[in-house]
N, CA, C and O atoms as a CHARMM CRD file, in Angstrom:
* protein
*
  268
    1    1 MET  N   -159.34700-134.15700  81.61900 PROA 1      0.00000
    2    1 MET  CA  -158.46900-134.59000  82.68500 PROA 1      0.00000
    3    1 MET  C   -158.17600-133.40000  83.57800 PROA 1      0.00000
    4    1 MET  O   -157.94800-132.28700  83.10600 PROA 1      0.00000
    5    2 ASN  N   -158.18500-133.65400  84.86200 PROA 2      0.00000
    6    2 ASN  CA  -157.85600-132.57900  85.78800 PROA 2      0.00000
    7    2 ASN  C   -156.43300-132.75800  86.30200 PROA 2      0.00000
    8    2 ASN  O   -155.77200-133.75400  86.00700 PROA 2      0.00000
    9    3 GLU  N   -155.98100-131.79100  87.06600 PROA 3      0.00000
   10    3 GLU  CA  -154.60600-131.82900  87.56500 PROA 3      0.00000
   11    3 GLU  C   -154.35000-133.01800  88.48000 PROA 3      0.00000
   12    3 GLU  O   -153.24200-133.55300  88.50300 PROA 3      0.00000
   13    4 HSD  N   -155.36100-133.43500  89.23400 PROA 4      0.00000
   14    4 HSD  CA  -155.17100-134.57200  90.14400 PROA 4      0.00000
   15    4 HSD  C   -154.90500-135.85500  89.36200 PROA 4      0.00000
   16    4 HSD  O   -154.09600-136.68600  89.77600 PROA 4      0.00000
   17    5 THR  N   -155.58700-136.01200  88.23300 PROA 5      0.00000
   18    5 THR  CA  -155.37300-137.19500  87.41600 PROA 5      0.00000
   19    5 THR  C   -153.97500-137.20200  86.83400 PROA 5      0.00000
   20    5 THR  O   -153.31300-138.24000  86.80700 PROA 5      0.00000
   21    6 LEU  N   -153.52000-136.04300  86.36700 PROA 6      0.00000
   22    6 LEU  CA  -152.17000-135.95200  85.82100 PROA 6      0.00000
   23    6 LEU  C   -151.14700-136.32300  86.88600 PROA 6      0.00000
   24    6 LEU  O   -150.21200-137.07600  86.61400 PROA 6      0.00000
   25    7 LYS  N   -151.31600-135.80300  88.08800 PROA 7      0.00000
   26    7 LYS  CA  -150.38400-136.12700  89.16700 PROA 7      0.00000
   27    7 LYS  C   -150.44900-137.60200  89.53500 PROA 7      0.00000
   28    7 LYS  O   -149.41900-138.22100  89.79900 PROA 7      0.00000
   29    8 GLY  N   -151.64400-138.16500  89.55500 PROA 8      0.00000
   30    8 GLY  CA  -151.80800-139.56800  89.92200 PROA 8      0.00000
   31    8 GLY  C   -151.18000-140.52200  88.92400 PROA 8      0.00000
   32    8 GLY  O   -150.70100-141.59200  89.30100 PROA 8      0.00000
   33    9 ASP  N   -151.18000-140.14400  87.65300 PROA 9      0.00000
   34    9 ASP  CA  -150.63000-140.99100  86.59800 PROA 9      0.00000
   35    9 ASP  C   -149.21500-140.59700  86.19500 PROA 9      0.00000
   36    9 ASP  O   -148.69900-141.07900  85.18700 PROA 9      0.00000
   37   10 TRP  N   -148.59600-139.73700  86.96400 PROA 10     0.00000
   38   10 TRP  CA  -147.31100-139.16200  86.55800 PROA 10     0.00000
   39   10 TRP  C   -146.25200-140.20700  86.27300 PROA 10     0.00000
   40   10 TRP  O   -145.51600-140.08300  85.29500 PROA 10     0.00000
   41   11 ASN  N   -146.15700-141.24400  87.11200 PROA 11     0.00000
   42   11 ASN  CA  -145.12700-142.25600  86.87700 PROA 11     0.00000
   43   11 ASN  C   -145.30600-142.92300  85.51800 PROA 11     0.00000
   44   11 ASN  O   -144.32400-143.26300  84.85800 PROA 11     0.00000
   45   12 GLN  N   -146.54400-143.10900  85.10100 PROA 12     0.00000
   46   12 GLN  CA  -146.80500-143.71000  83.79900 PROA 12     0.00000
   47   12 GLN  C   -146.55100-142.71900  82.66400 PROA 12     0.00000
   48   12 GLN  O   -146.17900-143.12300  81.56300 PROA 12     0.00000
   49   13 LEU  N   -146.74700-141.44500  82.92100 PROA 13     0.00000
   50   13 LEU  CA  -146.60800-140.42600  81.89300 PROA 13     0.00000
   51   13 LEU  C   -145.16700-140.00900  81.63900 PROA 13     0.00000
   52   13 LEU  O   -144.86200-139.44400  80.58900 PROA 13     0.00000
   53   14 LYS  N   -144.29300-140.27800  82.57500 PROA 14     0.00000
   54   14 LYS  CA  -142.90400-139.82100  82.44900 PROA 14     0.00000
   55   14 LYS  C   -142.25600-140.26700  81.14300 PROA 14     0.00000
   56   14 LYS  O   -141.53000-139.49700  80.51400 PROA 14     0.00000
   57   15 GLY  N   -142.51400-141.50300  80.73600 PROA 15     0.00000
   58   15 GLY  CA  -141.91800-142.00700  79.49700 PROA 15     0.00000
   59   15 GLY  C   -142.37600-141.22200  78.28700 PROA 15     0.00000
   60   15 GLY  O   -141.57800-140.90600  77.40500 PROA 15     0.00000
   61   16 SER  N   -143.65000-140.91000  78.24500 PROA 16     0.00000
   62   16 SER  CA  -144.19800-140.13500  77.13800 PROA 16     0.00000
   63   16 SER  C   -143.63700-138.71500  77.13600 PROA 16     0.00000
   64   16 SER  O   -143.34700-138.15700  76.07800 PROA 16     0.00000
   65   17 VAL  N   -143.48900-138.14200  78.31600 PROA 17     0.00000
   66   17 VAL  CA  -142.91900-136.79600  78.43700 PROA 17     0.00000
   67   17 VAL  C   -141.47300-136.81300  77.95300 PROA 17     0.00000
   68   17 VAL  O   -141.04100-135.90900  77.23800 PROA 17     0.00000
   69   18 LYS  N   -140.73600-137.83300  78.34300 PROA 18     0.00000
   70   18 LYS  CA  -139.32300-137.94400  77.96800 PROA 18     0.00000
   71   18 LYS  C   -139.17700-138.10800  76.45600 PROA 18     0.00000
   72   18 LYS  O   -138.22700-137.59300  75.86700 PROA 18     0.00000
   73   19 GLN  N   -140.12000-138.82800  75.81700 PROA 19     0.00000
   74   19 GLN  CA  -140.08400-138.96100  74.36400 PROA 19     0.00000
   75   19 GLN  C   -140.34700-137.62700  73.68000 PROA 19     0.00000
   76   19 GLN  O   -139.69200-137.29000  72.69400 PROA 19     0.00000
   77   20 LYS  N   -141.29400-136.87500  74.19800 PROA 20     0.00000
   78   20 LYS  CA  -141.66700-135.59400  73.59100 PROA 20     0.00000
   79   20 LYS  C   -140.59000-134.53800  73.82800 PROA 20     0.00000
   80   20 LYS  O   -140.23600-133.79100  72.91700 PROA 20     0.00000
   81   21 TRP  N   -140.07500-134.48100  75.04400 PROA 21     0.00000
   82   21 TRP  CA  -139.09700-133.45600  75.42200 PROA 21     0.00000
   83   21 TRP  C   -137.84600-134.13600  75.96800 PROA 21     0.00000
   84   21 TRP  O   -137.64300-134.19900  77.18000 PROA 21     0.00000
   85   22 ALA  N   -137.02000-134.63600  75.07500 PROA 22     0.00000
   86   22 ALA  CA  -135.84200-135.42600  75.46200 PROA 22     0.00000
   87   22 ALA  C   -134.81900-134.63600  76.26900 PROA 22     0.00000
   88   22 ALA  O   -134.00100-135.22800  76.97400 PROA 22     0.00000
   89   23 ASP  N   -134.85100-133.31700  76.17900 PROA 23     0.00000
   90   23 ASP  CA  -133.88600-132.50000  76.92700 PROA 23     0.00000
   91   23 ASP  C   -134.23100-132.39200  78.41100 PROA 23     0.00000
   92   23 ASP  O   -133.41600-131.90700  79.19600 PROA 23     0.00000
   93   24 LEU  N   -135.41600-132.83200  78.80700 PROA 24     0.00000
   94   24 LEU  CA  -135.76300-132.81200  80.22700 PROA 24     0.00000
   95   24 LEU  C   -135.02800-133.94500  80.93000 PROA 24     0.00000
   96   24 LEU  O   -135.01900-135.08100  80.45500 PROA 24     0.00000
   97   25 THR  N   -134.42300-133.63300  82.04300 PROA 25     0.00000
   98   25 THR  CA  -133.65100-134.62000  82.79000 PROA 25     0.00000
   99   25 THR  C   -134.55600-135.38800  83.74900 PROA 25     0.00000
  100   25 THR  O   -135.70500-135.00800  83.97200 PROA 25     0.00000
  101   26 ASP  N   -134.03500-136.45600  84.30400 PROA 26     0.00000
  102   26 ASP  CA  -134.78200-137.20900  85.31600 PROA 26     0.00000
  103   26 ASP  C   -135.06200-136.31700  86.52900 PROA 26     0.00000
  104   26 ASP  O   -136.12000-136.42400  87.14900 PROA 26     0.00000
  105   27 ASP  N   -134.11900-135.44500  86.86300 PROA 27     0.00000
  106   27 ASP  CA  -134.34200-134.50400  87.96700 PROA 27     0.00000
  107   27 ASP  C   -135.49000-133.55100  87.63300 PROA 27     0.00000
  108   27 ASP  O   -136.29800-133.22000  88.50100 PROA 27     0.00000
  109   28 ASP  N   -135.56300-133.11100  86.37700 PROA 28     0.00000
  110   28 ASP  CA  -136.68400-132.26300  85.95200 PROA 28     0.00000
  111   28 ASP  C   -138.00100-132.99900  86.17200 PROA 28     0.00000
  112   28 ASP  O   -138.94600-132.44500  86.73300 PROA 28     0.00000
  113   29 LEU  N   -138.05600-134.25100  85.72700 PROA 29     0.00000
  114   29 LEU  CA  -139.28700-135.02300  85.84100 PROA 29     0.00000
  115   29 LEU  C   -139.67200-135.24700  87.29800 PROA 29     0.00000
  116   29 LEU  O   -140.85500-135.23400  87.63900 PROA 29     0.00000
  117   30 THR  N   -138.68500-135.45000  88.14900 PROA 30     0.00000
  118   30 THR  CA  -138.95600-135.60700  89.57700 PROA 30     0.00000
  119   30 THR  C   -139.49200-134.30200  90.15100 PROA 30     0.00000
  120   30 THR  O   -140.42700-134.31600  90.95200 PROA 30     0.00000
  121   31 HSD  N   -138.91600-133.18700  89.75500 PROA 31     0.00000
  122   31 HSD  CA  -139.34900-131.86900  90.23500 PROA 31     0.00000
  123   31 HSD  C   -140.77100-131.54300  89.76000 PROA 31     0.00000
  124   31 HSD  O   -141.55900-130.96600  90.50900 PROA 31     0.00000
  125   32 ILE  N   -141.09000-131.90700  88.53600 PROA 32     0.00000
  126   32 ILE  CA  -142.39100-131.57600  87.95300 PROA 32     0.00000
  127   32 ILE  C   -143.53200-132.27000  88.68900 PROA 32     0.00000
  128   32 ILE  O   -144.58400-131.67000  88.90800 PROA 32     0.00000
  129   33 GLU  N   -143.33300-133.52400  89.07000 PROA 33     0.00000
  130   33 GLU  CA  -144.31300-134.29300  89.85100 PROA 33     0.00000
  131   33 GLU  C   -145.72300-134.24700  89.26900 PROA 33     0.00000
  132   33 GLU  O   -146.69400-134.30500  90.02300 PROA 33     0.00000
  133   34 GLY  N   -145.85900-134.14400  87.96100 PROA 34     0.00000
  134   34 GLY  CA  -147.17400-134.13100  87.34700 PROA 34     0.00000
  135   34 GLY  C   -147.87000-132.78700  87.35300 PROA 34     0.00000
  136   34 GLY  O   -149.03500-132.69900  86.96500 PROA 34     0.00000
  137   35 ASP  N   -147.19400-131.74900  87.77700 PROA 35     0.00000
  138   35 ASP  CA  -147.78900-130.41200  87.82700 PROA 35     0.00000
  139   35 ASP  C   -147.65500-129.74700  86.45600 PROA 35     0.00000
  140   35 ASP  O   -146.54300-129.53700  85.97100 PROA 35     0.00000
  141   36 ARG  N   -148.78100-129.41800  85.83900 PROA 36     0.00000
  142   36 ARG  CA  -148.79200-128.82600  84.49800 PROA 36     0.00000
  143   36 ARG  C   -147.95300-127.55800  84.44600 PROA 36     0.00000
  144   36 ARG  O   -147.16300-127.37300  83.52000 PROA 36     0.00000
  145   37 ASP  N   -148.11800-126.68900  85.42900 PROA 37     0.00000
  146   37 ASP  CA  -147.39000-125.41800  85.40900 PROA 37     0.00000
  147   37 ASP  C   -145.88000-125.63400  85.50000 PROA 37     0.00000
  148   37 ASP  O   -145.10900-124.92300  84.85600 PROA 37     0.00000
  149   38 LYS  N   -145.46300-126.60900  86.29500 PROA 38     0.00000
  150   38 LYS  CA  -144.02900-126.91000  86.39000 PROA 38     0.00000
  151   38 LYS  C   -143.51400-127.48200  85.07400 PROA 38     0.00000
  152   38 LYS  O   -142.40400-127.16200  84.64800 PROA 38     0.00000
  153   39 LEU  N   -144.31500-128.32900  84.42800 PROA 39     0.00000
  154   39 LEU  CA  -143.92600-128.87700  83.13300 PROA 39     0.00000
  155   39 LEU  C   -143.80100-127.76000  82.10600 PROA 39     0.00000
  156   39 LEU  O   -142.83400-127.71900  81.34500 PROA 39     0.00000
  157   40 VAL  N   -144.76100-126.86600  82.08100 PROA 40     0.00000
  158   40 VAL  CA  -144.70800-125.72000  81.16900 PROA 40     0.00000
  159   40 VAL  C   -143.42900-124.91700  81.42300 PROA 40     0.00000
  160   40 VAL  O   -142.73400-124.53500  80.48100 PROA 40     0.00000
  161   41 GLY  N   -143.12600-124.66800  82.68700 PROA 41     0.00000
  162   41 GLY  CA  -141.93200-123.90700  83.03500 PROA 41     0.00000
  163   41 GLY  C   -140.65000-124.57100  82.58000 PROA 41     0.00000
  164   41 GLY  O   -139.74300-123.90500  82.08100 PROA 41     0.00000
  165   42 ARG  N   -140.57200-125.88000  82.74800 PROA 42     0.00000
  166   42 ARG  CA  -139.35800-126.59300  82.33100 PROA 42     0.00000
  167   42 ARG  C   -139.23000-126.63200  80.81400 PROA 42     0.00000
  168   42 ARG  O   -138.12800-126.49000  80.28500 PROA 42     0.00000
  169   43 VAL  N   -140.33700-126.82300  80.10900 PROA 43     0.00000
  170   43 VAL  CA  -140.29000-126.79900  78.64600 PROA 43     0.00000
  171   43 VAL  C   -139.85100-125.41400  78.17800 PROA 43     0.00000
  172   43 VAL  O   -139.04200-125.28400  77.25900 PROA 43     0.00000
  173   44 GLN  N   -140.38700-124.40200  78.80900 PROA 44     0.00000
  174   44 GLN  CA  -140.03100-123.01700  78.47600 PROA 44     0.00000
  175   44 GLN  C   -138.53600-122.79500  78.69500 PROA 44     0.00000
  176   44 GLN  O   -137.85500-122.21700  77.84800 PROA 44     0.00000
  177   45 GLU  N   -138.04200-123.25200  79.82400 PROA 45     0.00000
  178   45 GLU  CA  -136.63600-123.05300  80.19400 PROA 45     0.00000
  179   45 GLU  C   -135.68300-123.84200  79.30100 PROA 45     0.00000
  180   45 GLU  O   -134.70600-123.28700  78.79700 PROA 45     0.00000
  181   46 ARG  N   -135.95600-125.12800  79.10100 PROA 46     0.00000
  182   46 ARG  CA  -135.03500-125.99700  78.36000 PROA 46     0.00000
  183   46 ARG  C   -135.03000-125.72700  76.85900 PROA 46     0.00000
  184   46 ARG  O   -134.00600-125.88700  76.19500 PROA 46     0.00000
  185   47 TYR  N   -136.18600-125.31500  76.32900 PROA 47     0.00000
  186   47 TYR  CA  -136.30100-125.15900  74.88300 PROA 47     0.00000
  187   47 TYR  C   -136.39300-123.70700  74.43000 PROA 47     0.00000
  188   47 TYR  O   -136.51000-123.44100  73.23400 PROA 47     0.00000
  189   48 GLY  N   -136.34300-122.77200  75.36100 PROA 48     0.00000
  190   48 GLY  CA  -136.36500-121.36500  75.00700 PROA 48     0.00000
  191   48 GLY  C   -137.67800-120.89800  74.40600 PROA 48     0.00000
  192   48 GLY  O   -137.70800-119.97000  73.59800 PROA 48     0.00000
  193   49 ARG  N   -138.75900-121.54500  74.80400 PROA 49     0.00000
  194   49 ARG  CA  -140.08600-121.19000  74.29300 PROA 49     0.00000
  195   49 ARG  C   -140.67400-120.03900  75.11700 PROA 49     0.00000
  196   49 ARG  O   -140.31100-119.83500  76.27600 PROA 49     0.00000
  197   50 SER  N   -141.57900-119.30000  74.49600 PROA 50     0.00000
  198   50 SER  CA  -142.34000-118.31600  75.26200 PROA 50     0.00000
  199   50 SER  C   -143.30800-119.08900  76.16100 PROA 50     0.00000
  200   50 SER  O   -143.58000-120.26600  75.92500 PROA 50     0.00000
  201   51 LYS  N   -143.81600-118.42600  77.17700 PROA 51     0.00000
  202   51 LYS  CA  -144.74500-119.08300  78.09300 PROA 51     0.00000
  203   51 LYS  C   -145.96900-119.59500  77.33400 PROA 51     0.00000
  204   51 LYS  O   -146.43000-120.71200  77.57000 PROA 51     0.00000
  205   52 GLU  N   -146.48600-118.77700  76.42800 PROA 52     0.00000
  206   52 GLU  CA  -147.67100-119.15800  75.65800 PROA 52     0.00000
  207   52 GLU  C   -147.39500-120.36300  74.76700 PROA 52     0.00000
  208   52 GLU  O   -148.22500-121.26700  74.67100 PROA 52     0.00000
  209   53 ASP  N   -146.23500-120.37900  74.11500 PROA 53     0.00000
  210   53 ASP  CA  -145.87400-121.51100  73.26000 PROA 53     0.00000
  211   53 ASP  C   -145.69900-122.78700  74.07800 PROA 53     0.00000
  212   53 ASP  O   -146.14200-123.86000  73.66800 PROA 53     0.00000
  213   54 ALA  N   -145.05600-122.66700  75.22700 PROA 54     0.00000
  214   54 ALA  CA  -144.85600-123.82700  76.09000 PROA 54     0.00000
  215   54 ALA  C   -146.19800-124.35000  76.59400 PROA 54     0.00000
  216   54 ALA  O   -146.41000-125.56200  76.63200 PROA 54     0.00000
  217   55 GLN  N   -147.09800-123.46300  76.97600 PROA 55     0.00000
  218   55 GLN  CA  -148.42700-123.89100  77.43000 PROA 55     0.00000
  219   55 GLN  C   -149.16700-124.61300  76.31300 PROA 55     0.00000
  220   55 GLN  O   -149.77100-125.66200  76.53600 PROA 55     0.00000
  221   56 ARG  N   -149.11800-124.05300  75.12600 PROA 56     0.00000
  222   56 ARG  CA  -149.80000-124.66100  73.98100 PROA 56     0.00000
  223   56 ARG  C   -149.20900-126.03900  73.67300 PROA 56     0.00000
  224   56 ARG  O   -149.94300-126.98800  73.39500 PROA 56     0.00000
  225   57 GLU  N   -147.88200-126.14000  73.72500 PROA 57     0.00000
  226   57 GLU  CA  -147.21300-127.40900  73.44100 PROA 57     0.00000
  227   57 GLU  C   -147.58800-128.47600  74.46800 PROA 57     0.00000
  228   57 GLU  O   -147.87400-129.61700  74.10600 PROA 57     0.00000
  229   58 VAL  N   -147.58700-128.10600  75.74000 PROA 58     0.00000
  230   58 VAL  CA  -147.95400-129.05100  76.79900 PROA 58     0.00000
  231   58 VAL  C   -149.42200-129.45400  76.65600 PROA 58     0.00000
  232   58 VAL  O   -149.75300-130.63400  76.77000 PROA 58     0.00000
  233   59 ASP  N   -150.29200-128.49400  76.41000 PROA 59     0.00000
  234   59 ASP  CA  -151.71300-128.81000  76.26400 PROA 59     0.00000
  235   59 ASP  C   -151.97200-129.67700  75.04000 PROA 59     0.00000
  236   59 ASP  O   -152.81900-130.56900  75.08800 PROA 59     0.00000
  237   60 ASP  N   -151.26000-129.43100  73.94300 PROA 60     0.00000
  238   60 ASP  CA  -151.39000-130.27700  72.75200 PROA 60     0.00000
  239   60 ASP  C   -150.92000-131.69800  73.05100 PROA 60     0.00000
  240   60 ASP  O   -151.55200-132.66500  72.62800 PROA 60     0.00000
  241   61 TRP  N   -149.80900-131.82300  73.78100 PROA 61     0.00000
  242   61 TRP  CA  -149.30600-133.14200  74.16200 PROA 61     0.00000
  243   61 TRP  C   -150.32300-133.87000  75.02900 PROA 61     0.00000
  244   61 TRP  O   -150.59400-135.05200  74.81600 PROA 61     0.00000
  245   62 ARG  N   -150.88100-133.17300  75.99600 PROA 62     0.00000
  246   62 ARG  CA  -151.87600-133.79500  76.87900 PROA 62     0.00000
  247   62 ARG  C   -153.08700-134.25300  76.08900 PROA 62     0.00000
  248   62 ARG  O   -153.60100-135.34900  76.31600 PROA 62     0.00000
  249   63 GLN  N   -153.54400-133.43000  75.16900 PROA 63     0.00000
  250   63 GLN  CA  -154.72100-133.75600  74.38600 PROA 63     0.00000
  251   63 GLN  C   -154.45100-134.94000  73.45900 PROA 63     0.00000
  252   63 GLN  O   -155.28500-135.83700  73.34100 PROA 63     0.00000
  253   64 SER  N   -153.31600-134.94700  72.81500 PROA 64     0.00000
  254   64 SER  CA  -152.99500-136.02700  71.87100 PROA 64     0.00000
  255   64 SER  C   -152.76800-137.36600  72.58900 PROA 64     0.00000
  256   64 SER  O   -152.90900-138.42700  71.98000 PROA 64     0.00000
  257   65 ASN  N   -152.42400-137.31800  73.85400 PROA 65     0.00000
  258   65 ASN  CA  -152.19800-138.54100  74.63300 PROA 65     0.00000
  259   65 ASN  C   -153.35500-138.86300  75.56800 PROA 65     0.00000
  260   65 ASN  O   -153.26300-139.77100  76.39400 PROA 65     0.00000
  261   66 ASN  N   -154.43200-138.12100  75.43500 PROA 66     0.00000
  262   66 ASN  CA  -155.61100-138.31800  76.29300 PROA 66     0.00000
  263   66 ASN  C   -155.29100-138.24400  77.77100 PROA 66     0.00000
  264   66 ASN  O   -155.83100-139.00800  78.57000 PROA 66     0.00000
  265   67 TYR  N   -154.40700-137.31900  78.13700 PROA 67     0.00000
  266   67 TYR  CA  -154.06500-137.11500  79.53900 PROA 67     0.00000
  267   67 TYR  C   -154.67600-135.83300  79.96800 PROA 67     0.00000
  268   67 TYR  O   -154.52900-135.43500  81.12400 PROA 67     0.00000
């Protein structure tokens, strides 16, 4: 999956993101707009993860959900 696909399917993915990272607010999800780097940044910020851990977590989520 490329970044364009993630952005195109973002409205459908929001529910899955919210299940995985419940601390993300609706405003966070609106700001992220399907951008992987923004999602990584918000996960890093909200959960106190290192950048590498947040990237790995987001990539694992994408892979497990076929996104």
